[in-house]
Each structure stands twice: as structure tokens, then as C-alpha cells.
mmCIF file of the C-alpha atoms, coordinates in Angstrom:
data_MODEL
# 
_entry.id   MODEL 
# 
loop_
_atom_site.group_PDB 
_atom_site.id 
_atom_site.type_symbol 
_atom_site.label_atom_id 
_atom_site.label_alt_id 
_atom_site.label_comp_id 
_atom_site.label_asym_id 
_atom_site.label_entity_id 
_atom_site.label_seq_id 
_atom_site.pdbx_PDB_ins_code 
_atom_site.Cartn_x 
_atom_site.Cartn_y 
_atom_site.Cartn_z 
_atom_site.occupancy 
_atom_site.B_iso_or_equiv 
_atom_site.pdbx_formal_charge 
_atom_site.auth_seq_id 
_atom_site.auth_comp_id 
_atom_site.auth_asym_id 
_atom_site.auth_atom_id 
_atom_site.pdbx_PDB_model_num 
ATOM 1   C CA . MET A 1 1   ? -16.006 -22.517 6.045   1.00 0.00 ? 1   MET A CA 1 
ATOM 2   C CA . GLN A 1 2   ? -15.783 -21.080 9.482   1.00 0.00 ? 2   GLN A CA 1 
ATOM 3   C CA . ASN A 1 3   ? -12.766 -22.519 10.825  1.00 0.00 ? 3   ASN A CA 1 
ATOM 4   C CA . ASP A 1 4   ? -13.770 -22.044 14.683  1.00 0.00 ? 4   ASP A CA 1 
ATOM 5   C CA . ASP A 1 5   ? -10.693 -23.986 16.110  1.00 0.00 ? 5   ASP A CA 1 
ATOM 6   C CA . LEU A 1 6   ? -8.250  -21.640 13.956  1.00 0.00 ? 6   LEU A CA 1 
ATOM 7   C CA . ILE A 1 7   ? -6.229  -19.485 16.417  1.00 0.00 ? 7   ILE A CA 1 
ATOM 8   C CA . ILE A 1 8   ? -4.418  -16.788 14.902  1.00 0.00 ? 8   ILE A CA 1 
ATOM 9   C CA . ARG A 1 9   ? -1.098  -15.674 16.989  1.00 0.00 ? 9   ARG A CA 1 
ATOM 10  C CA . SER A 1 10  ? 2.170   -14.369 17.067  1.00 0.00 ? 10  SER A CA 1 
ATOM 11  C CA . ALA A 1 11  ? 5.110   -16.355 16.247  1.00 0.00 ? 11  ALA A CA 1 
ATOM 12  C CA . ARG A 1 12  ? 7.212   -17.438 18.813  1.00 0.00 ? 12  ARG A CA 1 
ATOM 13  C CA . PRO A 1 13  ? 11.148  -18.305 18.750  1.00 0.00 ? 13  PRO A CA 1 
ATOM 14  C CA . GLU A 1 14  ? 10.179  -21.761 19.809  1.00 0.00 ? 14  GLU A CA 1 
ATOM 15  C CA . ASP A 1 15  ? 7.907   -21.972 16.143  1.00 0.00 ? 15  ASP A CA 1 
ATOM 16  C CA . GLU A 1 16  ? 11.355  -22.085 14.311  1.00 0.00 ? 16  GLU A CA 1 
ATOM 17  C CA . ARG A 1 17  ? 11.618  -25.723 13.211  1.00 0.00 ? 17  ARG A CA 1 
ATOM 18  C CA . GLU A 1 18  ? 7.536   -26.048 12.491  1.00 0.00 ? 18  GLU A CA 1 
ATOM 19  C CA . PHE A 1 19  ? 7.354   -22.562 10.885  1.00 0.00 ? 19  PHE A CA 1 
ATOM 20  C CA . ALA A 1 20  ? 10.679  -23.318 8.583   1.00 0.00 ? 20  ALA A CA 1 
ATOM 21  C CA . ALA A 1 21  ? 9.015   -26.610 7.541   1.00 0.00 ? 21  ALA A CA 1 
ATOM 22  C CA . LEU A 1 22  ? 5.848   -24.921 6.580   1.00 0.00 ? 22  LEU A CA 1 
ATOM 23  C CA . GLU A 1 23  ? 7.786   -22.112 4.456   1.00 0.00 ? 23  GLU A CA 1 
ATOM 24  C CA . ARG A 1 24  ? 9.672   -24.851 2.674   1.00 0.00 ? 24  ARG A CA 1 
ATOM 25  C CA . ALA A 1 25  ? 6.164   -26.726 2.014   1.00 0.00 ? 25  ALA A CA 1 
ATOM 26  C CA . THR A 1 26  ? 4.617   -23.928 0.838   1.00 0.00 ? 26  THR A CA 1 
ATOM 27  C CA . TRP A 1 27  ? 7.422   -22.398 -1.601  1.00 0.00 ? 27  TRP A CA 1 
ATOM 28  C CA . THR A 1 28  ? 6.559   -21.911 -5.184  1.00 0.00 ? 28  THR A CA 1 
ATOM 29  C CA . PRO A 1 29  ? 7.807   -19.939 -7.850  1.00 0.00 ? 29  PRO A CA 1 
ATOM 30  C CA . LEU A 1 30  ? 4.116   -18.663 -8.320  1.00 0.00 ? 30  LEU A CA 1 
ATOM 31  C CA . ALA A 1 31  ? 4.889   -16.707 -5.213  1.00 0.00 ? 31  ALA A CA 1 
ATOM 32  C CA . ASP A 1 32  ? 8.534   -16.406 -4.599  1.00 0.00 ? 32  ASP A CA 1 
ATOM 33  C CA . VAL A 1 33  ? 11.277  -14.600 -5.786  1.00 0.00 ? 33  VAL A CA 1 
ATOM 34  C CA . SER A 1 34  ? 13.442  -16.042 -3.683  1.00 0.00 ? 34  SER A CA 1 
ATOM 35  C CA . PRO A 1 35  ? 15.214  -19.315 -4.204  1.00 0.00 ? 35  PRO A CA 1 
ATOM 36  C CA . GLN A 1 36  ? 13.873  -22.122 -2.466  1.00 0.00 ? 36  GLN A CA 1 
ATOM 37  C CA . PRO A 1 37  ? 14.423  -22.182 1.119   1.00 0.00 ? 37  PRO A CA 1 
ATOM 38  C CA . THR A 1 38  ? 16.956  -25.382 2.151   1.00 0.00 ? 38  THR A CA 1 
ATOM 39  C CA . GLU A 1 39  ? 15.942  -27.717 5.216   1.00 0.00 ? 39  GLU A CA 1 
ATOM 40  C CA . ASP A 1 40  ? 18.928  -25.712 7.152   1.00 0.00 ? 40  ASP A CA 1 
ATOM 41  C CA . LYS A 1 41  ? 17.847  -21.962 6.351   1.00 0.00 ? 41  LYS A CA 1 
ATOM 42  C CA . ALA A 1 42  ? 16.327  -20.725 9.280   1.00 0.00 ? 42  ALA A CA 1 
ATOM 43  C CA . VAL A 1 43  ? 13.038  -18.413 9.120   1.00 0.00 ? 43  VAL A CA 1 
ATOM 44  C CA . PHE A 1 44  ? 14.034  -15.866 11.829  1.00 0.00 ? 44  PHE A CA 1 
ATOM 45  C CA . ASP A 1 45  ? 17.144  -13.962 11.920  1.00 0.00 ? 45  ASP A CA 1 
ATOM 46  C CA . GLU A 1 46  ? 18.036  -10.254 12.846  1.00 0.00 ? 46  GLU A CA 1 
ATOM 47  C CA . ARG A 1 47  ? 15.743  -8.753  10.007  1.00 0.00 ? 47  ARG A CA 1 
ATOM 48  C CA . HIS A 1 48  ? 12.804  -11.305 10.230  1.00 0.00 ? 48  HIS A CA 1 
ATOM 49  C CA . THR A 1 49  ? 11.988  -11.275 13.691  1.00 0.00 ? 49  THR A CA 1 
ATOM 50  C CA . PRO A 1 50  ? 8.882   -13.566 15.499  1.00 0.00 ? 50  PRO A CA 1 
ATOM 51  C CA . GLU A 1 51  ? 7.006   -10.677 16.132  1.00 0.00 ? 51  GLU A CA 1 
ATOM 52  C CA . GLN A 1 52  ? 6.649   -9.624  12.709  1.00 0.00 ? 52  GLN A CA 1 
ATOM 53  C CA . TYR A 1 53  ? 4.553   -12.983 12.132  1.00 0.00 ? 53  TYR A CA 1 
ATOM 54  C CA . LEU A 1 54  ? 1.226   -13.597 12.933  1.00 0.00 ? 54  LEU A CA 1 
ATOM 55  C CA . LEU A 1 55  ? 0.706   -17.795 12.665  1.00 0.00 ? 55  LEU A CA 1 
ATOM 56  C CA . ALA A 1 56  ? -2.811  -19.671 11.978  1.00 0.00 ? 56  ALA A CA 1 
ATOM 57  C CA . VAL A 1 57  ? -2.950  -22.610 14.287  1.00 0.00 ? 57  VAL A CA 1 
ATOM 58  C CA . LEU A 1 58  ? -5.302  -25.263 13.408  1.00 0.00 ? 58  LEU A CA 1 
ATOM 59  C CA . ASP A 1 59  ? -5.558  -28.511 16.018  1.00 0.00 ? 59  ASP A CA 1 
ATOM 60  C CA . GLY A 1 60  ? -2.258  -27.475 17.375  1.00 0.00 ? 60  GLY A CA 1 
ATOM 61  C CA . ARG A 1 61  ? -0.210  -27.341 14.131  1.00 0.00 ? 61  ARG A CA 1 
ATOM 62  C CA . ILE A 1 62  ? 0.885   -24.097 11.940  1.00 0.00 ? 62  ILE A CA 1 
ATOM 63  C CA . VAL A 1 63  ? -0.980  -24.065 9.137   1.00 0.00 ? 63  VAL A CA 1 
ATOM 64  C CA . GLY A 1 64  ? -0.160  -20.496 7.768   1.00 0.00 ? 64  GLY A CA 1 
ATOM 65  C CA . TYR A 1 65  ? 1.329   -17.037 8.379   1.00 0.00 ? 65  TYR A CA 1 
ATOM 66  C CA . VAL A 1 66  ? 1.724   -13.695 7.472   1.00 0.00 ? 66  VAL A CA 1 
ATOM 67  C CA . ARG A 1 67  ? 4.384   -11.030 7.838   1.00 0.00 ? 67  ARG A CA 1 
ATOM 68  C CA . GLN A 1 68  ? 3.901   -7.725  8.712   1.00 0.00 ? 68  GLN A CA 1 
ATOM 69  C CA . VAL A 1 69  ? 6.302   -4.554  8.634   1.00 0.00 ? 69  VAL A CA 1 
ATOM 70  C CA . PRO A 1 70  ? 6.634   -1.100  8.338   1.00 0.00 ? 70  PRO A CA 1 
ATOM 71  C CA . ALA A 1 71  ? 7.158   -0.487  4.809   1.00 0.00 ? 71  ALA A CA 1 
ATOM 72  C CA . THR A 1 72  ? 10.591  1.480   5.079   1.00 0.00 ? 72  THR A CA 1 
ATOM 73  C CA . PRO A 1 73  ? 12.515  2.804   8.351   1.00 0.00 ? 73  PRO A CA 1 
ATOM 74  C CA . LEU A 1 74  ? 11.580  6.045   7.383   1.00 0.00 ? 74  LEU A CA 1 
ATOM 75  C CA . ALA A 1 75  ? 9.508   8.514   9.937   1.00 0.00 ? 75  ALA A CA 1 
ATOM 76  C CA . SER A 1 76  ? 7.622   10.096  7.249   1.00 0.00 ? 76  SER A CA 1 
ATOM 77  C CA . ASN A 1 77  ? 6.465   6.354   6.011   1.00 0.00 ? 77  ASN A CA 1 
ATOM 78  C CA . ARG A 1 78  ? 5.731   5.380   9.514   1.00 0.00 ? 78  ARG A CA 1 
ATOM 79  C CA . HIS A 1 79  ? 1.603   5.290   9.149   1.00 0.00 ? 79  HIS A CA 1 
ATOM 80  C CA . VAL A 1 80  ? 2.179   2.639   6.230   1.00 0.00 ? 80  VAL A CA 1 
ATOM 81  C CA . ARG A 1 81  ? 2.932   -1.229  6.867   1.00 0.00 ? 81  ARG A CA 1 
ATOM 82  C CA . GLN A 1 82  ? 3.544   -3.946  4.257   1.00 0.00 ? 82  GLN A CA 1 
ATOM 83  C CA . ILE A 1 83  ? 2.734   -7.332  4.007   1.00 0.00 ? 83  ILE A CA 1 
ATOM 84  C CA . GLN A 1 84  ? 5.785   -9.320  2.931   1.00 0.00 ? 84  GLN A CA 1 
ATOM 85  C CA . GLY A 1 85  ? 4.952   -12.892 3.247   1.00 0.00 ? 85  GLY A CA 1 
ATOM 86  C CA . LEU A 1 86  ? 1.978   -14.626 3.160   1.00 0.00 ? 86  LEU A CA 1 
ATOM 87  C CA . ALA A 1 87  ? 1.506   -18.669 3.059   1.00 0.00 ? 87  ALA A CA 1 
ATOM 88  C CA . VAL A 1 88  ? -0.977  -21.313 3.802   1.00 0.00 ? 88  VAL A CA 1 
ATOM 89  C CA . ASP A 1 89  ? -0.606  -25.146 3.797   1.00 0.00 ? 89  ASP A CA 1 
ATOM 90  C CA . GLY A 1 90  ? -2.030  -26.800 0.627   1.00 0.00 ? 90  GLY A CA 1 
ATOM 91  C CA . THR A 1 91  ? -4.020  -29.510 3.040   1.00 0.00 ? 91  THR A CA 1 
ATOM 92  C CA . VAL A 1 92  ? -6.263  -26.490 4.156   1.00 0.00 ? 92  VAL A CA 1 
ATOM 93  C CA . ARG A 1 93  ? -6.588  -23.948 1.430   1.00 0.00 ? 93  ARG A CA 1 
ATOM 94  C CA . GLY A 1 94  ? -9.733  -22.883 0.228   1.00 0.00 ? 94  GLY A CA 1 
ATOM 95  C CA . ARG A 1 95  ? -11.154 -22.672 4.229   1.00 0.00 ? 95  ARG A CA 1 
ATOM 96  C CA . GLY A 1 96  ? -10.576 -19.007 4.466   1.00 0.00 ? 96  GLY A CA 1 
ATOM 97  C CA . ILE A 1 97  ? -7.170  -18.999 6.266   1.00 0.00 ? 97  ILE A CA 1 
ATOM 98  C CA . GLY A 1 98  ? -5.690  -16.708 3.970   1.00 0.00 ? 98  GLY A CA 1 
ATOM 99  C CA . ARG A 1 99  ? -8.296  -14.193 4.184   1.00 0.00 ? 99  ARG A CA 1 
ATOM 100 C CA . ARG A 1 100 ? -8.212  -14.466 8.640   1.00 0.00 ? 100 ARG A CA 1 
ATOM 101 C CA . LEU A 1 101 ? -4.344  -13.845 8.224   1.00 0.00 ? 101 LEU A CA 1 
ATOM 102 C CA . VAL A 1 102 ? -4.692  -10.924 5.876   1.00 0.00 ? 102 VAL A CA 1 
ATOM 103 C CA . GLU A 1 103 ? -7.469  -9.551  8.013   1.00 0.00 ? 103 GLU A CA 1 
ATOM 104 C CA . ALA A 1 104 ? -5.285  -10.011 11.641  1.00 0.00 ? 104 ALA A CA 1 
ATOM 105 C CA . ALA A 1 105 ? -2.374  -8.377  9.659   1.00 0.00 ? 105 ALA A CA 1 
ATOM 106 C CA . CYS A 1 106 ? -4.301  -5.371  8.912   1.00 0.00 ? 106 CYS A CA 1 
ATOM 107 C CA . ASP A 1 107 ? -5.948  -5.072  12.097  1.00 0.00 ? 107 ASP A CA 1 
ATOM 108 C CA . ALA A 1 108 ? -2.529  -5.266  13.799  1.00 0.00 ? 108 ALA A CA 1 
ATOM 109 C CA . ALA A 1 109 ? -1.068  -2.560  11.631  1.00 0.00 ? 109 ALA A CA 1 
ATOM 110 C CA . ARG A 1 110 ? -4.307  -0.569  12.074  1.00 0.00 ? 110 ARG A CA 1 
ATOM 111 C CA . ALA A 1 111 ? -3.477  -1.114  16.053  1.00 0.00 ? 111 ALA A CA 1 
ATOM 112 C CA . GLU A 1 112 ? 0.012   0.143   15.628  1.00 0.00 ? 112 GLU A CA 1 
ATOM 113 C CA . GLY A 1 113 ? -1.354  3.297   14.153  1.00 0.00 ? 113 GLY A CA 1 
ATOM 114 C CA . ALA A 1 114 ? -1.217  2.270   10.547  1.00 0.00 ? 114 ALA A CA 1 
ATOM 115 C CA . ARG A 1 115 ? -3.352  4.045   8.034   1.00 0.00 ? 115 ARG A CA 1 
ATOM 116 C CA . LYS A 1 116 ? -2.357  1.969   5.096   1.00 0.00 ? 116 LYS A CA 1 
ATOM 117 C CA . ILE A 1 117 ? -1.200  -1.316  4.531   1.00 0.00 ? 117 ILE A CA 1 
ATOM 118 C CA . SER A 1 118 ? 0.667   -2.290  1.019   1.00 0.00 ? 118 SER A CA 1 
ATOM 119 C CA . LEU A 1 119 ? 1.827   -5.315  -0.659  1.00 0.00 ? 119 LEU A CA 1 
ATOM 120 C CA . ARG A 1 120 ? 3.371   -6.801  -3.708  1.00 0.00 ? 120 ARG A CA 1 
ATOM 121 C CA . VAL A 1 121 ? 2.548   -9.407  -5.432  1.00 0.00 ? 121 VAL A CA 1 
ATOM 122 C CA . LEU A 1 122 ? 3.380   -11.071 -8.659  1.00 0.00 ? 122 LEU A CA 1 
ATOM 123 C CA . GLY A 1 123 ? 1.538   -10.562 -11.717 1.00 0.00 ? 123 GLY A CA 1 
ATOM 124 C CA . TRP A 1 124 ? 0.836   -14.172 -12.674 1.00 0.00 ? 124 TRP A CA 1 
ATOM 125 C CA . ASN A 1 125 ? -0.334  -15.186 -9.066  1.00 0.00 ? 125 ASN A CA 1 
ATOM 126 C CA . ALA A 1 126 ? -4.044  -14.816 -9.768  1.00 0.00 ? 126 ALA A CA 1 
ATOM 127 C CA . PRO A 1 127 ? -5.118  -16.667 -6.556  1.00 0.00 ? 127 PRO A CA 1 
ATOM 128 C CA . ALA A 1 128 ? -3.068  -14.302 -4.348  1.00 0.00 ? 128 ALA A CA 1 
ATOM 129 C CA . ARG A 1 129 ? -4.367  -11.386 -6.188  1.00 0.00 ? 129 ARG A CA 1 
ATOM 130 C CA . ARG A 1 130 ? -7.794  -12.456 -5.882  1.00 0.00 ? 130 ARG A CA 1 
ATOM 131 C CA . LEU A 1 131 ? -7.310  -12.962 -2.179  1.00 0.00 ? 131 LEU A CA 1 
ATOM 132 C CA . TYR A 1 132 ? -5.972  -9.274  -1.840  1.00 0.00 ? 132 TYR A CA 1 
ATOM 133 C CA . GLU A 1 133 ? -8.844  -7.610  -3.822  1.00 0.00 ? 133 GLU A CA 1 
ATOM 134 C CA . ALA A 1 134 ? -11.886 -9.860  -1.837  1.00 0.00 ? 134 ALA A CA 1 
ATOM 135 C CA . CYS A 1 135 ? -9.643  -8.311  1.315   1.00 0.00 ? 135 CYS A CA 1 
ATOM 136 C CA . GLY A 1 136 ? -10.217 -4.712  0.172   1.00 0.00 ? 136 GLY A CA 1 
ATOM 137 C CA . PHE A 1 137 ? -6.843  -4.144  -1.625  1.00 0.00 ? 137 PHE A CA 1 
ATOM 138 C CA . VAL A 1 138 ? -6.567  -1.949  -4.931  1.00 0.00 ? 138 VAL A CA 1 
ATOM 139 C CA . VAL A 1 139 ? -3.732  -2.012  -7.511  1.00 0.00 ? 139 VAL A CA 1 
ATOM 140 C CA . GLU A 1 140 ? -2.041  1.007   -7.112  1.00 0.00 ? 140 GLU A CA 1 
ATOM 141 C CA . GLY A 1 141 ? 0.560   0.396   -10.066 1.00 0.00 ? 141 GLY A CA 1 
ATOM 142 C CA . SER A 1 142 ? 2.901   -2.213  -11.616 1.00 0.00 ? 142 SER A CA 1 
ATOM 143 C CA . LEU A 1 143 ? 6.509   -2.708  -12.793 1.00 0.00 ? 143 LEU A CA 1 
ATOM 144 C CA . ALA A 1 144 ? 6.340   -4.792  -15.843 1.00 0.00 ? 144 ALA A CA 1 
ATOM 145 C CA . GLU A 1 145 ? 8.618   -7.365  -16.234 1.00 0.00 ? 145 GLU A CA 1 
ATOM 146 C CA . GLU A 1 146 ? 10.638  -6.811  -12.921 1.00 0.00 ? 146 GLU A CA 1 
ATOM 147 C CA . PHE A 1 147 ? 11.376  -10.475 -12.325 1.00 0.00 ? 147 PHE A CA 1 
ATOM 148 C CA . LEU A 1 148 ? 12.947  -13.489 -14.149 1.00 0.00 ? 148 LEU A CA 1 
ATOM 149 C CA . ILE A 1 149 ? 11.520  -16.460 -13.022 1.00 0.00 ? 149 ILE A CA 1 
ATOM 150 C CA . ASP A 1 150 ? 11.978  -19.910 -14.538 1.00 0.00 ? 150 ASP A CA 1 
ATOM 151 C CA . GLY A 1 151 ? 12.718  -18.229 -17.923 1.00 0.00 ? 151 GLY A CA 1 
ATOM 152 C CA . SER A 1 152 ? 9.715   -15.899 -17.896 1.00 0.00 ? 152 SER A CA 1 
ATOM 153 C CA . TYR A 1 153 ? 9.182   -12.181 -17.423 1.00 0.00 ? 153 TYR A CA 1 
ATOM 154 C CA . VAL A 1 154 ? 6.954   -11.430 -15.015 1.00 0.00 ? 154 VAL A CA 1 
ATOM 155 C CA . ASP A 1 155 ? 5.063   -8.066  -13.567 1.00 0.00 ? 155 ASP A CA 1 
ATOM 156 C CA . ASP A 1 156 ? 5.573   -6.837  -10.027 1.00 0.00 ? 156 ASP A CA 1 
ATOM 157 C CA . VAL A 1 157 ? 1.776   -5.707  -8.957  1.00 0.00 ? 157 VAL A CA 1 
ATOM 158 C CA . TRP A 1 158 ? 1.633   -3.240  -5.979  1.00 0.00 ? 158 TRP A CA 1 
ATOM 159 C CA . MET A 1 159 ? -1.236  -3.391  -4.163  1.00 0.00 ? 159 MET A CA 1 
ATOM 160 C CA . ALA A 1 160 ? -2.632  -1.074  -0.865  1.00 0.00 ? 160 ALA A CA 1 
ATOM 161 C CA . ARG A 1 161 ? -5.537  -1.054  1.394   1.00 0.00 ? 161 ARG A CA 1 
ATOM 162 C CA . THR A 1 162 ? -6.583  2.189   3.428   1.00 0.00 ? 162 THR A CA 1 
ATOM 163 C CA . LEU A 1 163 ? -7.006  1.305   7.340   1.00 0.00 ? 163 LEU A CA 1 
ATOM 164 C CA . HIS A 1 164 ? -8.719  4.569   8.685   1.00 0.00 ? 164 HIS A CA 1 
ATOM 165 C CA . GLY A 1 165 ? -12.258 6.021   7.822   1.00 0.00 ? 165 GLY A CA 1 
# 
């Protein structure tokens, strides 16, 4: 389904409150290794700045986000970007918004000169893995039982997509 009214834009400092509410609403142990965000937890800080995020806005409401950053601070790794967070409001899932966000992150990475974009996804997160595969990502490796979440050991799956050629 096409979202003609969907806008993908960079986050701004004034998005903090609405963005934080979306992050709390979309948190799930299926996708997150960090504890559930509290009401007073800020989204933006010195390591998570607005310019790292693209937001999906539908009918004036933030309904999704993706964070895309350099994979490491090393000059030798400057050509690689990494997706470090993706979420879509449950009320609008299934409408292609996640795919649009991933593609926007890839376009932004390519515009910054990146040749590759990578990400990490929990092994049990089948919906996210299907989305990334549909966007051209392939599994490059896996760390078995890397996380202990709710009493279960979960693999950390590394995926990537080339951006050149």
C-alpha cells in the first residue's frame, strides 16, 4: 500500500517529546536488547543526535524512525554506515513504512559516500529479518547466544547491503 501522505524527514530537537513517546510505545524484547525506556528518558543526547535519525511522518504524526550512523569512528571504516534502530508504530505497520525508512537510510548513507550499510538484528526477530532481506540485506554472520533476554539466549545476526554498483 502506498503512503502518498508519508513524509520522511530528518529529526529535529523539537521532535524529542513525540519521538520519545513513539520509542516507548514501540519497545519490545523481540527487537531491543536495552531495557524498556522510562518516561523521563531522553531520546537525544551527546551520542544520539537528531541528525542521525530519519522520521516517518504521516498526517502530521511521527509514526516511525530509523537511525543511521558511521559503523565506527575509524577512517579506514568511513565507507560503512550502520542502521542502529528502526521502529514503526503498530497502528500503521504493514503499510510499507519500514521499507521506506530503510531505503531512505540507504539513500542517505550513499549520499554520504558509503559503499556498504550494515545492521544487527536479533535472531528471533523474523519480521525485521524479512524486511531487511526484502530491502536487499544479506546475512554476513551470526553470534550464537549473544544475548540473554527474558530467560532465553538469542543470536545476534549481522546483515549488510552494498550501496555501490
